[in-house]
C-alpha positions as CSV (number, residue, x, y, z in Angstrom):
1,M,65.3,-20.6,19.9
2,G,63.6,-20.7,23.2
3,K,60.1,-21.9,24.0
4,A,58.6,-18.3,24.0
5,G,60.1,-17.8,20.5
6,Q,58.7,-21.0,19.2
7,N,55.2,-20.1,20.6
8,A,55.5,-16.7,19.0
9,V,56.3,-18.2,15.5
10,I,53.4,-20.6,15.8
11,D,50.9,-18.1,16.9
12,S,51.9,-15.7,14.2
13,G,51.6,-18.7,11.7
14,V,48.1,-19.6,13.0
15,S,47.0,-15.9,12.7
16,M,48.4,-15.7,9.1
17,V,46.5,-18.9,8.0
18,L,43.3,-17.6,9.6
19,K,43.8,-14.1,7.9
20,M,44.2,-15.9,4.7
21,K,41.1,-18.0,5.0
22,F,38.9,-15.0,6.0
23,K,40.5,-12.9,3.1
24,S,39.5,-15.5,0.6
25,S,36.0,-16.0,2.0
26,A,35.2,-12.3,2.3
27,P,33.7,-12.1,-1.3
28,T,31.6,-15.1,-0.4
29,W,30.2,-13.5,2.7
30,L,29.6,-10.3,0.9
31,F,27.7,-12.0,-1.8
32,A,25.7,-13.9,0.7
33,G,24.8,-10.8,2.4
34,L,23.8,-9.2,-0.8
35,I,21.5,-12.0,-1.8
36,A,19.9,-12.1,1.7
37,S,19.2,-8.3,1.7
38,T,17.8,-8.6,-1.9
39,L,15.4,-11.3,-0.9
40,A,14.3,-9.4,2.3
41,G,13.5,-6.5,0.1
42,C,11.2,-8.7,-2.0
43,T,9.2,-10.1,0.9
44,P,5.6,-8.8,0.4
45,E,4.2,-6.4,3.0
46,I,0.8,-7.0,4.4
47,D,-1.1,-3.9,5.5
48,H,-4.3,-3.7,7.4
49,R,-6.0,-0.3,7.3
50,G,-9.2,1.1,8.8
51,Y,-11.7,-0.7,11.2
52,I,-10.4,-4.0,12.5
53,P,-13.3,-5.7,14.3
54,K,-12.9,-7.8,17.6
55,P,-13.6,-11.5,17.0
56,G,-17.3,-12.2,17.7
57,V,-18.4,-8.6,18.1
58,F,-21.0,-8.5,15.3
59,S,-22.8,-11.6,16.8
60,Q,-23.5,-9.4,20.1
61,L,-25.6,-7.0,18.1
62,H,-29.4,-7.6,17.9
63,Q,-32.3,-5.7,16.4
64,G,-33.6,-2.9,18.5
65,M,-30.4,-2.0,20.4
66,A,-29.8,1.7,21.1
67,K,-27.3,3.7,18.9
68,T,-25.1,4.3,22.0
69,E,-24.9,0.6,22.8
70,V,-23.9,-0.3,19.3
71,E,-21.1,2.5,19.4
72,G,-20.0,1.1,22.8
73,L,-19.5,-2.3,21.2
74,L,-18.0,-1.4,17.9
75,G,-16.5,1.9,18.6
76,S,-16.6,4.9,16.4
77,P,-17.7,4.4,12.7
78,T,-15.3,5.0,9.9
79,T,-18.1,7.3,8.2
80,T,-21.7,8.0,8.8
81,A,-24.7,8.9,6.6
82,S,-27.7,10.8,8.0
83,I,-31.1,10.5,6.1
84,N,-33.7,12.5,7.9
85,F,-36.7,10.5,6.8
86,A,-35.1,7.0,7.3
87,G,-32.6,7.3,10.0
88,D,-28.8,7.1,10.3
89,S,-26.2,4.6,9.0
90,Y,-22.9,3.8,10.3
91,Y,-20.3,2.3,8.2
92,Y,-17.2,0.4,9.4
93,I,-14.6,0.0,6.7
94,S,-11.4,-2.0,6.6
95,S,-8.9,-3.0,3.9
96,T,-6.1,-5.4,3.7
97,T,-3.4,-4.7,1.0
98,Q,-0.3,-6.5,0.0
99,Q,2.8,-4.7,-1.6
100,T,6.1,-6.2,-2.8
101,A,9.0,-4.0,-3.1
102,F,8.4,-0.9,-5.2
103,F,5.4,-2.5,-7.1
104,K,1.8,-1.2,-6.9
105,P,-0.1,-2.4,-3.7
106,V,-2.9,-5.0,-4.4
107,E,-6.0,-5.0,-2.3
108,L,-6.5,-8.5,-1.0
109,E,-9.6,-7.9,1.0
110,R,-12.2,-5.2,1.9
111,L,-14.8,-5.4,4.5
112,I,-17.6,-2.8,4.8
113,V,-20.2,-3.4,7.5
114,A,-23.2,-1.1,7.3
115,V,-25.2,-0.7,10.6
116,R,-28.7,1.0,9.9
117,F,-30.7,2.7,12.5
118,D,-34.5,3.6,12.5
119,K,-35.8,7.3,13.3
120,Q,-35.9,6.2,17.1
121,E,-32.2,5.5,16.8
122,R,-32.6,1.8,17.3
123,L,-30.6,-0.9,15.4
124,E,-32.7,-1.8,12.5
125,G,-30.2,-3.9,10.2
126,L,-26.8,-5.0,9.6
127,A,-25.2,-5.5,6.1
128,Q,-21.8,-6.8,5.1
129,Y,-20.0,-6.1,1.8
130,G,-16.7,-7.3,0.4
131,L,-14.3,-6.8,-2.4
132,K,-16.6,-8.8,-4.7
133,D,-19.5,-6.4,-4.1
134,G,-17.6,-3.2,-5.2
135,R,-17.3,-1.8,-8.7
136,V,-15.1,0.9,-10.1
137,I,-16.8,4.1,-10.9
138,D,-15.1,6.4,-13.4
139,I,-16.6,9.8,-12.5
140,N,-14.9,11.8,-15.2
141,T,-13.1,10.4,-18.2
142,N,-12.7,13.7,-20.0
143,K,-9.3,15.1,-20.3
144,T,-8.7,18.9,-20.7
145,P,-6.7,19.6,-23.9
146,V,-3.4,21.4,-23.3
147,V,-2.1,23.5,-26.1
148,G,1.2,22.3,-27.4
149,S,0.9,18.8,-25.8
150,E,0.2,17.2,-29.2
151,F,3.5,18.0,-30.9
152,S,6.5,20.0,-29.7
153,L,8.2,22.5,-31.9
154,L,11.0,20.2,-32.6
155,K,8.8,17.3,-33.5
156,E,6.9,19.5,-35.9
157,L,10.1,20.7,-37.6
158,L,11.6,17.3,-37.9
159,S,8.5,15.5,-39.0
160,G,9.2,16.2,-42.7
161,S,6.4,18.8,-43.2
162,G,8.9,21.4,-43.8
163,S,6.4,24.1,-42.7
164,A,6.4,26.3,-39.6
165,P,4.2,24.6,-36.7
166,S,0.5,25.6,-37.1
167,T,0.4,27.3,-33.7
168,M,3.0,29.8,-34.9
169,I,1.1,30.5,-38.2
170,N,-2.3,31.3,-36.3
171,R,-0.7,33.5,-33.7
172,K,-1.7,37.2,-34.2
173,R,0.8,39.9,-33.6
């Protein structure tokens, strides 16, 4: 066998050894990729919503500033409240939440800055509220009853009462 033939045999032998090594390590690489993608999916996602103040912007506000100057520094408010006898109020609201995978988001931080103006549209006061200042208000706890939601026909028949469901007895024909 010539030198070219020996090189061909050596090259094919090396490639066979490499193929065997990669074949045996393919499940390992696949398993490592699966673990890495699973861990990446469980990384918590932090989300900032609403008004994000510039650092030091609130220290530039002082009592007696015109409403237009305040808007120029802070930008448009998230919401406003107009009270004819007391003056307007601007509210700048921001929230930071964290969500891991498919779980319910958890609110980490809430910032509400209330800017109050007098009748002459001059800055009167500034108040800051956080998550600890808030409270849950349940506006309506009543539930509307839905006919048939208590028991299904099958439940009533299999419950052992042996009688027809009450909804069928009371029905007029």
